[in-house]
C-alpha positions in Angstrom: 0.0 0.0 0.0 1.4 3.4 -1.0 0.3 5.8 1.8 0.1 9.5 1.3 2.0 11.8 3.6 -1.2 12.8 5.4 -2.1 9.1 6.0 1.4 8.5 7.4 1.1 11.5 9.7 -2.2 10.2 11.0 -0.5 6.9 12.0 1.5 8.9 14.6 -1.0 9.6 17.4 -0.9 10.7 21.0 -0.4 7.0 22.0 2.6 6.5 19.6 6.2 6.5 20.6 8.5 7.3 17.7 12.1 5.9 17.9 14.9 7.1 15.6 17.8 4.7 15.1 21.1 5.7 13.6 22.5 2.5 12.1 26.3 1.9 12.4 28.5 -1.0 11.3 28.9 -2.3 14.9 26.9 0.0 17.2 23.5 1.6 16.7 22.1 4.6 18.5 18.5 5.3 19.4 16.4 8.1 20.8 12.6 8.1 21.6 10.1 10.9 21.2 6.3 11.5 21.5 4.1 12.6 18.6 4.9 16.3 19.3 8.7 15.7 19.2 9.3 15.8 22.9 12.1 13.4 23.9 11.1 10.7 26.4 14.7 10.0 27.7 17.6 12.1 28.8 20.3 9.8 27.5 20.9 8.3 24.1 20.6 4.5 24.0 23.3 2.5 22.2 23.3 -1.2 21.4 25.5 -3.6 19.5 24.7 -5.2 16.2 24.1 -8.6 17.6 21.3 -10.6 19.1 22.1 -9.5 22.6 22.1 -5.9 21.5 18.8 -6.3 19.6 17.2 -7.8 22.6 18.4 -5.0 24.9 17.0 -2.5 22.4 13.6 -4.3 22.4 13.5 -4.3 26.2 14.5 -0.6 26.3 11.7 0.4 23.8 9.1 -1.7 25.6 10.0 -0.3 29.0 9.8 3.3 27.7 6.5 2.6 26.0 5.0 1.3 29.3 6.5 4.1 31.4 5.1 6.8 29.1 1.7 5.1 28.7 2.1 4.6 25.0 0.3 1.7 23.1 2.3 1.7 19.9 5.9 2.1 18.8 7.1 3.3 15.4 10.8 2.7 14.7 12.5 4.5 11.9 16.1 4.3 10.6 18.2 5.4 7.7 19.3 2.6 5.4 23.0 2.7 5.8 24.5 0.3 3.3 23.8 -3.3 4.3 24.2 -2.8 8.0 20.5 -2.4 8.7 19.5 -5.8 7.2 19.9 -7.9 10.4 18.2 -5.3 12.5 15.3 -5.0 10.1 14.9 -8.8 10.1 14.8 -8.8 13.9 12.1 -6.1 13.9 10.1 -8.1 11.4 10.3 -11.3 13.4 9.1 -9.4 16.5 6.2 -7.8 14.5 7.5 -4.4 15.5 6.5 -1.5 13.1 9.7 -0.6 11.3 10.0 2.1 8.6 12.8 3.8 6.7 13.7 7.4 5.9 15.4 8.7 2.8 19.1 9.5 3.4 18.7 12.5 1.1 16.1 13.9 3.5 18.3 13.2 6.5 21.2 15.1 4.9 19.0 18.1 4.0 17.4 18.4 7.4 20.4 18.0 9.7 20.8 21.7 10.4 17.2 22.4 11.4 17.9 22.0 15.1 21.2 23.8 15.5 21.8 25.5 12.2 24.7 23.2 11.5 25.0 20.3 9.0 27.3 18.4 11.5 26.8 14.7 11.9 27.0 12.8 15.2 25.5 9.9 17.0 23.2 12.0 19.2 21.9 14.3 16.4 21.1 11.8 13.7 18.5 9.7 15.7 16.6 12.9 16.5 16.6 13.9 12.8 15.4 10.5 11.8 12.6 10.5 14.4 11.5 14.0 13.3 11.1 12.8 9.7 9.1 9.8 10.8 6.9 12.0 13.0 6.2 14.3 9.9 5.2 11.4 7.7 8.4 11.4 5.6 9.1 7.7 5.7 8.5 4.6 3.7 7.9 1.0 4.6 11.0 -1.3 4.3 10.7 -4.3 2.1 12.8 -7.4 2.7 12.1 -10.1 0.2 11.6 -13.7 1.4 11.6 -17.1 -0.1 12.2 -17.3 -3.9 12.3 -13.5 -4.1 15.2 -13.3 -1.7 17.0 -16.0 -3.5 16.4 -14.3 -6.9 17.6 -11.0 -5.6 20.8 -12.5 -4.3 21.4 -14.4 -7.5 20.8 -11.3 -9.6 23.1 -9.2 -7.5 25.7 -11.9 -7.8 25.3 -12.0 -11.6 25.9 -8.2 -11.8 29.1 -8.6 -9.8 30.3 -11.5 -11.9 29.6 -9.6 -15.2 31.6 -6.7 -13.9 34.5 -8.9 -12.9 34.4 -10.8 -16.2 34.3 -7.5 -18.2 37.3 -6.3 -16.1 39.3 -9.4 -16.9 38.4 -9.2 -20.6 39.5 -5.5 -20.8 42.8 -6.3 -19.1 43.3 -9.2 -21.5 42.6 -6.9 -24.4 45.2 -4.4 -23.2 47.8 -7.2 -22.8 47.2 -8.4 -26.4 47.4 -4.8 -27.8 50.9 -4.5 -26.2 52.5 -7.9 -26.8 50.6 -9.5 -29.7 48.6 -6.7 -31.5 48.2 -8.9 -34.7 45.9 -11.2 -32.7 42.9 -8.8 -33.3 43.1 -9.4 -37.0 42.7 -13.2 -36.5 39.6 -13.3 -34.3 36.7 -10.9 -34.2 36.2 -11.5 -30.5 39.1 -11.0 -28.0 37.8 -14.0 -25.9 37.4 -16.5 -28.8 37.9 -19.9 -27.3 40.3 -21.2 -30.0 42.6 -18.2 -29.5 42.5 -18.4 -25.7 43.4 -22.0 -25.8 46.6 -21.2 -27.8 47.5 -18.2 -25.7 47.1 -20.2 -22.5 49.8 -22.6 -23.5 51.9 -20.3 -25.7 51.3 -16.8 -24.2 53.9 -14.9 -26.4 54.4 -14.7 -30.2 57.8 -16.3 -29.7 56.3 -19.4 -28.0 53.6 -19.6 -30.8 56.4 -19.7 -33.4 58.1 -22.5 -31.5 54.8 -24.4 -31.3 54.2 -24.4 -35.0 51.1 -25.3 -37.0 51.0 -28.8 -35.8 51.3 -27.8 -32.2 48.5 -25.3 -32.5 46.2 -27.9 -34.1 47.1 -30.4 -31.4 45.9 -28.0 -28.7 42.5 -27.7 -30.4 42.2 -31.4 -30.9 43.0 -32.2 -27.3 40.3 -29.7 -26.3 37.9 -31.3 -28.9 37.3 -27.9 -30.3 35.7 -27.6 -33.8 35.8 -24.9 -36.3 39.6 -24.2 -36.0 41.7 -26.0 -38.6 44.9 -25.7 -40.6 44.0 -22.4 -42.2 43.4 -20.7 -38.9 46.5 -22.2 -37.4 48.6 -20.8 -40.3 47.1 -17.3 -39.7 48.1 -17.4 -36.0 51.6 -18.6 -36.9 52.2 -16.0 -39.6 50.9 -13.3 -37.3 53.2 -14.4 -34.5 56.2 -14.5 -36.9 55.5 -10.9 -38.0 54.5 -9.5 -34.7 55.6 -6.1 -33.7 54.6 -6.7 -30.0 56.8 -5.6 -27.1 59.8 -7.9 -26.6 60.9 -6.7 -23.2 59.6 -8.2 -19.9 58.2 -11.4 -21.5 58.7 -13.5 -18.4 56.2 -11.6 -16.3 54.0 -11.0 -19.4 53.7 -14.8 -19.8 52.5 -15.1 -16.2 50.1 -12.2 -16.6 48.4 -13.5 -19.7 47.9 -16.9 -18.2 46.5 -15.4 -15.0 44.1 -13.2 -17.0 42.8 -16.1 -19.1 42.3 -18.2 -15.9 40.4 -15.3 -14.3 38.2 -14.8 -17.3 37.5 -18.6 -17.6 36.7 -18.7 -13.8 34.3 -15.8 -14.0 32.6 -17.3 -17.1 32.1 -20.7 -15.3 30.7 -18.9 -12.2 28.4 -16.8 -14.4 27.1 -19.9 -16.1 26.2 -21.5 -12.7 24.4 -18.3 -11.6 22.5 -18.0 -14.9 21.4 -21.7 -14.4 20.2 -20.9 -10.9 18.4 -17.7 -12.1 16.5 -19.7 -14.8 15.5 -22.3 -12.1 14.3 -19.6 -9.7 12.3 -17.7 -12.5 10.4 -20.9 -13.1 9.1 -20.7 -9.5 7.7 -17.1 -10.1 4.1 -17.0 -11.1 3.5 -15.8 -14.7 7.2 -15.0 -15.2 7.2 -17.3 -18.3 4.6 -15.0 -19.9 7.1 -12.1 -19.9 9.5 -14.2 -22.0 6.8 -14.4 -24.7 7.5 -10.7 -25.5 9.9 -10.6 -28.3 13.1 -8.9 -27.2 12.7 -9.7 -23.5 15.4 -12.1 -22.2 15.6 -14.2 -19.0 18.2 -11.9 -17.5 15.8 -8.9 -17.9 12.9 -10.8 -16.3 15.1 -12.1 -13.4 16.6 -8.6 -12.8 13.2 -6.9 -12.8 11.7 -9.4 -10.4 14.8 -9.3 -8.2 14.7 -5.5 -7.9 10.9 -5.3 -7.5 10.2 -8.4 -5.4 6.6 -9.5 -5.0 4.9 -7.2 -7.6 1.5 -7.6 -6.0 2.5 -5.2 -3.3 2.3 -2.4 -5.8 -1.2 -1.1 -6.5 -0.4 1.2 -9.4 2.5 1.3 -11.9 3.3 4.9 -10.8 4.9 3.3 -7.7 7.1 1.1 -9.9 8.0 4.1 -12.0 9.1 5.9 -8.9 11.0 2.8 -7.6 13.0 2.8 -10.8 13.7 6.5 -10.6 11.8 7.1 -13.9 9.1 9.5 -12.6 9.2 12.8 -14.4 10.2 15.9 -12.4 10.0 19.5 -13.6 12.0 22.6 -12.6 9.6 25.4 -13.2 7.8 28.4 -11.6 5.5 31.2 -12.5 8.3 33.0 -14.4 10.5 30.0 -15.4 9.6 26.9 -17.4 12.5 24.5 -17.0 13.2 21.1 -18.5 11.3 18.0 -17.5 13.6 15.0 -16.7 13.5 11.7 -14.8 14.4 11.9 -11.1 17.0 9.1 -11.1 16.3 8.6 -7.3 15.2 5.0 -7.6 17.0 1.7 -8.0 19.8 2.2 -10.3 19.9 -1.4 -11.5 16.2 -1.5 -12.1 16.5 1.7 -14.2 19.4 0.2 -16.2 17.5 -3.1 -16.8 14.4 -1.3 -18.1 16.4 1.0 -20.4 18.3 -1.9 -21.8 15.0 -3.8 -22.3 13.6 -0.8 -24.1 16.5 -0.8 -26.5 16.1 -4.5 -27.1 12.3 -4.4 -27.8 12.5 -1.4 -30.0 15.2 -3.2 -32.1 13.5 -6.7 -32.2 9.7 -6.2 -31.5 7.7 -4.6 -34.4 5.0 -3.3 -32.1 7.4 -1.5 -29.8 9.3 -0.3 -32.8 6.1 1.3 -34.1 5.5 2.9 -30.7 9.0 4.3 -30.7 8.5 5.6 -34.2 5.2 7.3 -33.2 6.8 9.0 -30.2 9.6 10.4 -32.2 7.6 11.5 -35.3 4.2 12.6 -34.0 3.2 16.2 -35.0 2.4 17.4 -31.4 5.3 17.2 -28.9 7.6 14.7 -30.7 10.1 13.1 -28.4 13.9 12.8 -28.9 15.3 9.3 -29.1 16.4 9.1 -25.5 13.1 10.5 -24.3 11.3 7.9 -26.4 13.3 5.1 -24.9 12.3 6.3 -21.4 8.7 6.3 -22.5 9.1 2.8 -23.8 10.7 1.7 -20.6 7.7 3.1 -18.7 5.3 1.2 -21.0 7.3 -2.0 -20.3 6.7 -1.4 -16.6 2.9 -1.3 -17.2 3.1 -4.4 -19.4 5.1 -6.3 -16.8 2.7 -5.2 -14.0 -0.4 -6.4 -15.8 1.1 -9.7 -16.8 2.6 -10.6 -13.4 -0.5 -9.5 -11.4 -3.3 -10.8 -13.7 -1.5 -13.7 -15.6 -2.6 -12.5 -19.0 -0.4 -12.8 -22.1 0.9 -9.6 -23.7 -1.6 -8.2 -26.3 0.5 -5.9 -28.6 -2.6 -4.9 -30.5 -3.9 -2.9 -27.4 -0.7 -0.8 -27.4 -1.1 0.0 -31.1 -4.8 0.8 -30.7 -3.8 3.4 -28.1 -1.5 5.0 -30.7 -4.1 4.9 -33.4 -6.7 6.6 -31.1 -4.2 9.4 -30.4 -3.5 9.8 -34.1 -7.2 10.2 -34.9 -8.0 12.6 -32.1 
């Protein structure tokens, strides 16, 4: 449920105790207030990030609630990295009302009390509690079950792709320095046939000593097809004529072997994670229907669900648009009409996935291609290409929401009907 600020404020009544918690890596700090902002204790309460500390905080909060004749407790904290996860889980298990405040809001309101933007363990809990009291909070969401598994797997995949790309780029740099002619033999720097040769003969000099027969033997031992005598001759001739750097080859040999091993290791790990992601997606209701949309791949579906979680918790697609940081914001006044742009305050990975998906469907899906063409060529308020891609990404959000909540298949004709109605009006 997406509460308005007024509805959030109404949840803080005379009988509510508001607790602000400043999350740290090892020690957390808390202060308690009533609904008018009056502090209920004279000393700040600190507790460790462990079970004993959590239990002591729970006892402290319950004692304060009883002493001050309050019937409800609303605990707010600032999401500091990953350090709040365990505390949030503990609150959920105890069925204690737990909310989050935007770190951007905390930063902007630090100087309200003392006209100073300083940060300390005593000040931050008060700022957090004040934001909660004024309804400037949101409910935390910690995925469980298959959604938690999918989020972890998707996050792991992002890390592995980055590490694989890093190893690939370093490999490309090495080849450009020591064996630049290699790029003319294979169109891809990570071609399996080429990597097999470089792994055993990392430098051009070693390739020359290996000879054509030695190169072919490497491929045969690996049972690799598609690389024969002609390709071996190309590699040998390129090695014989190489202008690559001749100094420091001993270390260079070790480096190329390490880089290839790193790349192969990341590739194997990525394959395992991708297999797990496919298995997990099969457990998500109606996820298979998203794959029916031409241009949408399993990685996009998995990434979207991993970032969103259980999509039934969103009543309207506007909430998803905001989560992705794709809601439109304008900088204008009575005398100034500024540009409208996306906020970029949502989940970065979700925004990236949706933008990549928009590019994919516009390139492969004729219906989305027609939508993109309409947006960029309509007579009234035509969009630039980048703006159109954002509009397509938002349309994908609506399509995904309908499919995952209602279980219907994508009906491209309805999207085109909407365009035709606008054209005729």
